[in-house]
C-alpha positions as CSV (number, residue, x, y, z in Angstrom):
1,M,45.4,-224.1,-39.9
2,L,46.2,-220.1,-39.8
3,N,43.3,-219.6,-37.3
4,L,45.3,-221.9,-34.9
5,F,47.7,-219.1,-34.4
6,T,45.0,-216.5,-33.3
7,Q,42.1,-218.8,-32.1
8,N,43.5,-221.5,-29.9
9,Y,43.5,-222.6,-26.2
10,L,45.8,-219.7,-25.0
11,T,43.8,-216.8,-26.7
12,R,40.3,-218.2,-25.8
13,G,38.1,-216.1,-23.4
14,F,38.4,-217.0,-19.5
15,W,36.1,-219.7,-18.4
16,G,34.7,-219.6,-14.7
17,D,37.6,-220.5,-12.7
18,E,39.9,-218.3,-14.5
19,A,37.5,-215.3,-14.1
20,W,37.5,-216.0,-10.5
21,T,41.4,-215.8,-10.5
22,A,41.2,-212.6,-12.2
23,G,38.5,-211.3,-9.9
24,I,40.4,-212.2,-6.8
25,S,43.7,-211.1,-7.9
26,R,42.5,-207.5,-9.1
27,L,41.8,-206.8,-5.2
28,P,44.1,-205.3,-2.8
29,I,46.6,-207.7,-0.9
30,K,44.4,-207.6,2.3
31,E,41.3,-208.4,0.4
32,I,42.9,-211.2,-1.4
33,I,44.1,-212.8,2.0
34,T,40.6,-212.4,3.5
35,I,38.8,-213.8,0.5
36,T,41.1,-216.8,0.0
37,G,40.6,-217.6,3.6
38,Q,37.0,-217.9,3.2
39,D,36.3,-219.6,-0.1
40,F,39.4,-220.6,-2.0
41,H,42.9,-222.0,-1.9
42,P,45.7,-220.1,0.0
43,P,46.8,-216.8,-1.6
44,F,50.4,-217.1,-2.9
45,Y,49.2,-217.8,-6.5
46,Y,46.9,-214.9,-6.5
47,F,49.6,-212.7,-5.2
48,L,51.7,-213.6,-8.4
49,V,48.7,-212.7,-10.7
50,H,48.2,-209.6,-8.7
51,F,51.7,-208.1,-9.2
52,F,52.5,-209.7,-12.7
53,G,48.8,-209.6,-14.2
54,G,48.4,-206.1,-12.9
55,L,51.1,-205.0,-15.4
56,F,48.9,-206.0,-18.2
57,D,45.4,-205.0,-17.0
58,F,44.8,-208.8,-16.2
59,Q,44.4,-209.4,-19.9
60,E,43.8,-213.3,-20.6
61,V,47.1,-214.1,-22.3
62,P,49.5,-212.4,-19.9
63,V,47.6,-213.9,-17.0
64,R,47.7,-217.5,-18.4
65,L,51.7,-217.0,-19.3
66,I,52.3,-217.2,-15.6
67,S,51.3,-220.9,-15.7
68,T,53.2,-221.2,-19.2
69,F,56.3,-220.1,-17.4
70,Y,56.3,-222.4,-14.6
71,F,55.1,-225.2,-17.0
72,L,58.3,-224.6,-19.1
73,L,60.5,-224.8,-15.9
74,I,59.3,-228.3,-15.2
75,P,61.2,-230.4,-17.8
76,I,64.4,-228.4,-17.0
77,I,64.0,-229.5,-13.3
78,V,63.0,-233.0,-14.6
79,Y,66.2,-233.4,-16.3
80,C,68.3,-232.0,-13.3
81,F,66.4,-234.3,-10.9
82,T,66.9,-237.5,-13.0
83,Q,70.5,-236.9,-13.7
84,M,71.1,-236.6,-9.8
85,F,68.6,-239.2,-9.1
86,W,69.9,-241.9,-11.3
87,A,73.7,-240.9,-10.7
88,T,74.1,-243.9,-8.4
89,K,73.7,-246.2,-11.5
90,T,77.0,-247.5,-13.0
91,R,76.2,-245.8,-16.4
92,P,73.9,-242.9,-15.7
93,S,72.2,-241.9,-18.9
94,R,71.8,-238.4,-20.3
95,L,69.4,-240.1,-22.8
96,A,67.2,-241.3,-20.0
97,S,67.0,-238.0,-18.5
98,L,66.3,-236.1,-21.9
99,V,63.6,-238.6,-22.7
100,S,62.0,-237.9,-19.1
101,A,62.2,-234.3,-19.7
102,V,60.6,-234.2,-23.2
103,L,57.8,-236.7,-22.3
104,V,57.0,-234.5,-19.3
105,L,57.0,-231.5,-21.6
106,L,54.4,-233.1,-23.8
107,S,52.2,-234.5,-21.1
108,P,48.7,-233.7,-22.0
109,I,47.5,-233.0,-18.5
110,L,50.3,-230.6,-17.8
111,F,50.2,-229.1,-21.2
112,T,46.5,-228.2,-20.8
113,Y,47.0,-226.3,-17.5
114,A,50.1,-224.6,-18.9
115,F,47.5,-222.3,-20.6
116,E,45.0,-221.9,-17.9
117,A,44.9,-219.1,-15.2
118,R,44.9,-221.4,-12.4
119,S,47.6,-222.4,-9.8
120,Y,48.0,-226.2,-10.9
121,A,51.0,-225.5,-13.3
122,L,52.9,-223.7,-10.4
123,L,51.9,-226.6,-8.0
124,A,53.3,-229.2,-10.5
125,F,56.5,-227.2,-10.7
126,E,56.7,-227.0,-6.9
127,S,56.3,-230.7,-6.9
128,I,59.3,-231.6,-9.0
129,L,61.3,-228.9,-7.5
130,S,60.6,-230.3,-4.0
131,A,61.4,-233.7,-4.9
132,Y,64.8,-232.6,-6.3
133,I,65.4,-230.6,-3.1
134,F,64.2,-233.4,-0.9
135,W,66.6,-235.9,-2.6
136,R,69.6,-233.7,-2.0
137,A,68.5,-232.6,1.5
138,K,68.2,-236.3,2.8
139,D,71.7,-237.3,1.4
140,E,74.0,-234.3,1.7
141,P,75.2,-233.2,5.3
142,R,75.1,-229.5,4.3
143,W,72.1,-227.4,5.9
144,T,71.6,-225.4,2.7
145,W,69.4,-228.1,1.2
146,R,67.3,-228.3,4.2
147,I,66.7,-224.6,4.4
148,L,65.8,-224.6,0.9
149,Y,63.3,-227.4,1.6
150,F,61.8,-225.4,4.4
151,L,61.4,-222.4,2.3
152,L,59.9,-224.3,-0.7
153,G,57.6,-226.1,1.5
154,A,56.4,-222.7,3.3
155,I,55.6,-221.4,-0.3
156,M,53.9,-224.6,-1.3
157,V,51.4,-224.8,1.5
158,Y,50.4,-221.2,0.8
159,T,50.0,-222.0,-3.0
160,H,47.5,-225.1,-2.7
161,Y,46.2,-227.4,0.1
162,Y,47.3,-230.5,-2.0
163,A,51.0,-229.4,-1.3
164,W,50.5,-231.2,2.0
165,F,50.1,-234.6,0.2
166,I,53.1,-234.0,-1.8
167,L,55.2,-233.3,1.4
168,A,53.4,-236.1,3.1
169,S,54.8,-238.5,0.3
170,H,58.3,-237.5,1.2
171,A,57.8,-238.0,4.9
172,I,56.0,-241.5,4.2
173,Y,59.2,-242.5,1.8
174,L,61.5,-241.8,4.8
175,L,59.2,-243.7,7.3
176,L,59.0,-246.7,5.1
177,F,62.4,-247.0,3.5
178,E,65.0,-244.7,4.9
179,R,64.1,-244.1,8.8
180,K,67.7,-243.2,9.6
181,K,67.3,-240.0,7.6
182,I,64.2,-238.6,9.2
183,L,66.1,-236.8,12.0
184,P,67.9,-234.2,9.6
185,L,64.6,-233.4,7.9
186,L,62.4,-233.1,11.0
187,L,63.3,-229.5,11.8
188,P,62.4,-228.3,8.2
189,A,59.2,-230.2,8.3
190,L,58.3,-228.9,11.7
191,G,59.1,-225.4,10.2
192,I,56.8,-225.6,7.3
193,L,54.1,-226.9,9.9
194,A,54.7,-223.8,12.0
195,V,54.5,-221.4,9.2
196,Q,51.1,-222.5,8.2
197,L,49.8,-222.6,11.7
198,P,48.2,-219.3,11.4
199,W,46.3,-220.4,8.4
200,F,45.0,-223.5,10.2
201,P,41.7,-221.9,11.7
202,T,41.0,-220.7,8.2
203,L,41.4,-224.2,6.8
204,F,39.4,-225.8,9.6
205,G,36.5,-223.2,8.9
206,Q,36.7,-224.0,5.1
207,T,36.6,-227.8,5.8
208,N,33.5,-227.4,7.9
209,S,31.7,-225.1,5.4
210,V,32.6,-227.8,2.5
211,K,31.3,-230.6,4.7
212,G,28.0,-228.9,5.2
213,S,27.0,-228.0,1.5
214,Y,29.2,-228.2,-1.5
215,W,29.2,-229.4,-5.0
216,I,32.0,-232.2,-5.1
217,G,30.2,-235.5,-5.3
218,P,31.5,-238.9,-3.4
219,I,34.2,-241.1,-4.9
220,N,32.6,-243.9,-7.2
221,S,33.8,-246.9,-9.1
222,R,35.1,-244.7,-11.8
223,T,36.9,-242.0,-10.0
224,H,40.3,-243.6,-9.9
225,L,40.2,-244.9,-13.5
226,E,38.9,-241.7,-14.7
227,F,41.8,-240.0,-12.7
228,F,44.4,-242.3,-14.2
229,L,43.0,-241.7,-17.7
230,R,43.1,-237.7,-17.3
231,V,46.7,-237.8,-15.7
232,T,48.0,-240.0,-18.5
233,G,46.1,-239.2,-21.5
234,G,44.8,-235.6,-20.9
235,D,41.9,-233.9,-19.5
236,V,40.0,-233.9,-22.7
237,T,38.5,-237.0,-24.1
238,T,40.3,-237.9,-27.7
239,D,40.7,-241.0,-29.7
240,W,44.2,-241.3,-28.3
241,Q,43.5,-240.7,-24.6
242,K,43.0,-244.3,-23.8
243,P,45.9,-246.0,-25.9
244,L,48.1,-243.3,-24.4
245,A,47.0,-244.3,-20.8
246,Y,47.2,-248.0,-21.5
247,L,50.7,-247.8,-23.0
248,V,51.9,-245.7,-20.0
249,G,50.0,-247.7,-17.5
250,L,51.2,-251.1,-18.7
251,T,54.7,-250.0,-18.9
252,V,54.8,-248.9,-15.3
253,L,53.1,-252.0,-14.2
254,F,55.6,-254.2,-16.0
255,G,58.3,-252.3,-14.4
256,F,56.9,-252.7,-11.1
257,L,56.2,-256.4,-11.5
258,Y,59.7,-257.0,-13.1
259,Q,61.4,-255.4,-10.1
260,L,59.4,-257.5,-7.7
261,S,60.2,-260.8,-9.4
262,R,63.9,-260.0,-9.0
263,K,63.3,-258.8,-5.4
264,K,65.2,-255.6,-6.3
265,L,63.0,-252.5,-6.1
266,A,65.4,-249.6,-6.2
267,P,65.1,-246.7,-3.9
268,Q,64.4,-244.5,-6.8
269,H,61.6,-246.8,-8.0
270,K,60.2,-246.8,-4.2
271,F,60.3,-242.9,-4.2
272,L,58.6,-242.6,-7.5
273,L,55.9,-244.7,-6.5
274,T,55.4,-243.2,-3.1
275,W,55.3,-239.8,-4.9
276,L,52.7,-240.9,-7.2
277,L,50.5,-243.1,-4.7
278,V,50.6,-241.2,-1.4
279,P,48.8,-238.0,-2.7
280,T,46.1,-240.0,-4.4
281,L,45.5,-242.3,-1.6
282,I,45.2,-239.5,1.1
283,P,42.4,-237.7,-0.6
284,S,40.8,-241.0,-1.4
285,L,40.6,-241.9,2.3
286,I,39.5,-238.3,3.3
287,S,36.6,-238.8,0.7
288,F,35.8,-242.3,2.2
289,V,35.9,-241.3,5.8
290,F,35.1,-237.6,6.2
291,M,34.0,-235.6,3.2
292,P,34.4,-235.7,-0.7
293,V,37.4,-233.9,-2.0
294,F,38.4,-233.1,-5.4
295,F,40.5,-235.1,-7.7
296,Y,41.6,-234.7,-11.3
297,R,43.5,-231.2,-11.8
298,Y,44.4,-231.0,-8.2
299,L,46.6,-234.0,-8.8
300,I,48.1,-233.1,-12.2
301,F,51.7,-233.3,-10.7
302,S,51.2,-237.0,-10.5
303,A,52.0,-237.0,-14.2
304,I,55.7,-236.2,-13.4
305,P,56.5,-239.3,-11.2
306,L,54.3,-241.5,-13.6
307,T,56.3,-240.4,-16.6
308,I,59.8,-240.9,-14.8
309,L,58.5,-244.4,-13.8
310,V,58.1,-245.2,-17.5
311,V,61.9,-244.4,-18.1
312,Q,62.9,-246.0,-14.8
313,T,61.3,-249.2,-16.1
314,V,63.6,-249.3,-19.1
315,L,66.6,-248.5,-17.1
316,D,65.8,-251.2,-14.5
317,L,65.8,-253.9,-17.3
318,D,68.9,-256.3,-17.2
319,I,69.8,-256.1,-20.9
320,K,72.7,-254.6,-22.9
321,H,73.3,-250.8,-22.8
322,R,72.8,-250.4,-26.5
323,L,69.4,-252.5,-26.5
324,R,68.2,-250.6,-23.5
325,N,68.7,-247.4,-25.4
326,L,67.1,-248.5,-28.6
327,L,64.1,-249.6,-26.5
328,L,64.0,-246.4,-24.7
329,I,63.9,-244.4,-27.8
330,G,61.4,-246.8,-29.4
331,L,59.0,-246.5,-26.3
332,A,59.6,-242.6,-26.2
333,V,58.7,-242.1,-29.8
334,S,55.6,-244.0,-29.4
335,I,54.5,-242.1,-26.1
336,A,55.4,-238.8,-27.8
337,Y,53.5,-239.4,-30.8
338,L,50.4,-240.0,-28.9
339,Q,51.1,-237.0,-26.7
340,I,51.4,-234.7,-29.7
341,R,48.1,-235.8,-31.1
342,V,46.3,-235.2,-27.8
343,D,48.2,-231.8,-27.3
344,H,47.2,-230.6,-30.7
345,K,43.6,-231.4,-30.0
346,I,43.8,-229.6,-26.7
347,F,45.7,-226.5,-28.3
348,A,43.1,-226.3,-31.1
349,Q,40.2,-225.7,-28.8
350,Y,38.6,-222.4,-29.0
351,P,35.4,-222.9,-27.1
352,R,32.6,-220.2,-26.9
353,T,33.0,-218.2,-23.4
354,M,31.2,-215.4,-21.8
355,R,33.6,-213.1,-23.8
356,E,31.4,-213.9,-26.9
357,A,28.3,-213.9,-25.0
358,V,28.7,-210.3,-23.9
359,N,30.0,-209.3,-27.5
360,E,26.8,-210.6,-28.8
361,M,24.7,-208.9,-26.0
362,Y,26.3,-205.5,-27.0
363,E,25.5,-205.9,-30.6
364,T,21.9,-205.3,-29.5
365,K,22.2,-203.5,-26.0
366,Q,24.0,-200.1,-25.7
367,A,26.4,-199.6,-22.7
368,G,24.8,-197.9,-20.1
369,D,21.3,-198.9,-21.2
370,G,20.3,-200.5,-18.0
371,P,21.7,-203.2,-15.7
372,V,22.9,-206.6,-16.5
373,Y,21.7,-209.7,-14.3
374,T,23.5,-212.8,-13.7
375,V,24.0,-215.6,-10.9
376,L,26.8,-216.2,-8.7
377,P,28.3,-219.2,-10.6
378,S,28.8,-217.1,-13.7
379,F,29.3,-213.7,-11.7
380,A,33.2,-213.6,-12.1
381,E,33.0,-214.0,-15.9
382,V,30.3,-211.3,-16.3
383,L,32.1,-209.0,-13.7
384,Y,35.3,-209.4,-15.9
385,Y,33.8,-208.9,-19.4
386,V,31.0,-206.4,-18.7
387,G,33.2,-204.4,-16.3
388,E,32.4,-200.7,-16.0
389,K,30.1,-200.8,-19.1
390,D,27.0,-201.4,-17.0
391,Q,25.6,-202.1,-13.5
392,I,26.0,-205.8,-12.6
393,I,23.1,-207.3,-10.6
394,V,23.4,-210.8,-9.1
395,I,20.2,-212.5,-8.5
396,P,20.2,-214.1,-5.1
397,E,19.3,-217.5,-6.1
398,G,21.4,-220.3,-4.9
399,L,24.0,-218.2,-3.0
400,V,24.3,-220.5,-0.2
401,Q,24.9,-223.6,-2.3
402,F,27.7,-222.1,-4.4
403,S,31.3,-221.4,-3.4
404,G,32.6,-217.8,-4.2
405,K,30.3,-215.8,-2.2
406,S,33.1,-214.2,-0.4
407,L,34.4,-212.7,-3.6
408,L,30.9,-211.6,-4.5
409,D,30.7,-209.9,-1.1
410,A,33.9,-208.1,-1.6
411,Y,32.7,-206.6,-4.8
412,V,29.5,-205.6,-3.1
413,R,31.5,-203.8,-0.5
414,L,33.3,-202.0,-3.3
415,G,30.1,-200.9,-4.9
416,K,30.9,-202.8,-8.3
417,V,28.1,-205.3,-7.9
418,I,24.6,-205.3,-6.3
419,I,22.5,-208.2,-5.1
420,A,19.1,-207.9,-6.0
421,E,16.0,-209.6,-7.6
422,P,15.3,-208.8,-11.2
423,I,13.2,-205.9,-12.2
424,E,9.5,-206.5,-13.6
425,S,10.5,-205.0,-16.7
426,Q,12.8,-205.7,-19.8
427,Y,16.5,-206.7,-19.0
428,W,19.4,-208.6,-20.0
429,R,20.5,-211.8,-18.1
430,L,23.8,-213.6,-18.5
431,D,23.8,-217.3,-17.3
432,P,26.4,-220.2,-17.2
433,G,26.8,-222.0,-20.7
434,P,27.2,-219.2,-21.5
435,T,23.7,-218.1,-22.6
436,T,22.4,-214.4,-23.4
437,T,18.6,-213.7,-22.8
438,L,16.6,-210.7,-23.1
439,I,13.8,-211.1,-20.5
440,D,10.8,-208.9,-21.1
441,H,7.9,-208.9,-18.5
442,N,6.0,-206.2,-20.5
């Protein structure tokens, strides 16, 4: 139990994608823009890591705490959003907003990426904040909220490409259910589009590159079920993942069918469903028609509307107020119990990483005692943990098939890394896994 305080999901070594984050963010701003334009998502998150992580020499925990910070803001915005969102009801419930905030705080998929040096927690925060500002902007005559919607939208599309799917859900909601309110939000929407216009050639270039050769497989019969299990029950397979997913899924399905039977689907219910479904349907269509795109963690923000829909289901029941509150508490306790079991399992993870592999290597190898070889998929991890101790040489196998070549090229230009075939003698090689191998041709 004591080990959990020092050996946990926050303190573990960087895995591949996190090491790429550190590798990109260490570079000058101009290089960050160039590299993200060739191989990665837009640069805003990397700017944050560049400035904040640089204060702490890009150590694992401080860099991850950027995600933790945005994760902790999410339930606060959820509470404010739902208080405003449900204010049209005759008896708006603080209890309902509090339950929504707590269940979002405990959401296993959000909890997982609260401790990863990736942009997903930031995107989830932007998703709920944009929903709050959107709901205010469409209903209030003041231009303040529309200006805020434009500013946030501009940041979102430079955070992650899937931000466009979130913004599209707002547009489709208006188109389907509140057409009269399209015009006031048209100018902010066009402004967001204009802000990203300079990046469009980069996006199209990346799209053509990905379409030609990439690692993402096509959608299959299990993709959407797997997506639902992960969004509701966590990105780690546990004994409680499926029960949690079934409980949430059946509750939301019951709420939808109940409202349909009464022919009384409230605007709030429609918005939550649109926010949940549109960002999932658009990449599905792209995958079927154009090219495979990634699901799962890119869509972790879906956990927010899904969780609020659980509470919305109880609020929509035509029963006495006291009974409704008791039912809400009972359901919340059941879901929270399962979430906590999953979250504990997640936080207790302390997998072997390249950090341990490099430490093991240096138990035998002396720093400066010859180069260290690796391949592109593990290059960023090796770069992070070997650093200046030894010359790093990347073997040119599979360079065309793997993403991340632009980052490798940047470090080659800086003289930090060499691309070359292995020497015909003894050398150390670090590979994905991670594995450490002493190669001896003598």
